[in-house]
N, C-alpha and C positions, 0 to 999 in steps of 0.2 A: 681291209673292212669290205664287206661284199653287202650289196642290194638284191641277192640272189633269193626269190622265195619270197618277198618283204610281203606279208598282209599286215599293212600299215594304213588307218583309216585318214584320211586328211582331218585338219583339226583336233576336233575333241575337246572334251571339259578335263580341268584338273580332276586326278583321283581316277583317270578311264584309263584300263590299262591298253597298251598297243604292244603288237607280237608280231615279233619276224622269224621265220624260221628258214631254214636251209636242208632240211629233212633230217641231220644230225646234230644240229645244234638249234635251240629256241631259245630267243630273246624275248623277255617281258620289261616293258617299261612304264611306270607309272609316276605319278608327281602326287604326292602324299607326305602328312606329316613335318612338312616345311622341307622335302629332301626330293631330288629328282632320284630314282632308283632304277637301276638297268640290271637287271640279273639275267644269265646265262645257264642254260642246263643242257647236260651232255652227258648220257649212260650214266646217271646217279651225280653228277659232279656238278657242283652250282660254282659260281662266281659271281658276286655282285659289284657294281660300279656305284657308288652314291655320294651327291653333290647336295649344297643349300640350292634350296628353291632359286634364292636370286641368280645361281649361277655363276658367280664370281670367286666360287673358293676352289680348292685344291678337290681334286677327285681321289674319295678314298678306294681301296679293295677290300673286301671282305669274302668269308667264304659263304656267305647268305646273305637275304637282305637282313635279316637281326644278328648275324655275326661279328664277331671281335675283328674290328679293324686290323687288317695285314699292313699296309702300307698306304700313304698320299702322293698323287703326284699331281703336277702340274698341268701338265700334258693329257688330252684322253687317249692318244695314239701308247703312251706308254704305259695309262692305266688298262688300257685293251691288250698290251701285250701280257702282262700280269695276269690276267683272267684268263688268257689263251694258255697259258702257262699253267695255269690250274686244271685248264679243261682238257689238258694233253692233247691241245690243238695250236692250228696255226692263227696267227692275229687276222688272217686275211679270210681265213673260215668263219668268223664272226658275224652273224646279220646284225645288224643295227637300225632297229625301228627307226623312221625318218625326224620322229618328235625329238629323239635322242642322240640326234648325230652333232650337236651344237654342245655337247658337253665339255667340261674342260673352260683354263684360263684362256 
């Protein structure tokens, strides 16, 4: 995980989008509809991690915010590995908005 290039306001309201980018990959985090949703975009590819808003459930991996669930993971790092694979990137390249850093069980 990298904080390089993070453009993430402190605090913020539920439903407010937080964005982080390293130039090649953009991450968008939002809490809405009872979920915490972190979506990565790179060169037309998308990978989304989602967890219930209470933060105690497994993290699901989808191909997009509304996409079909591909897999569930207990650990945030394992979900990030899968997201990176979908983006043809290294997990270390994924920018993580500060508000999303505590996802996972």
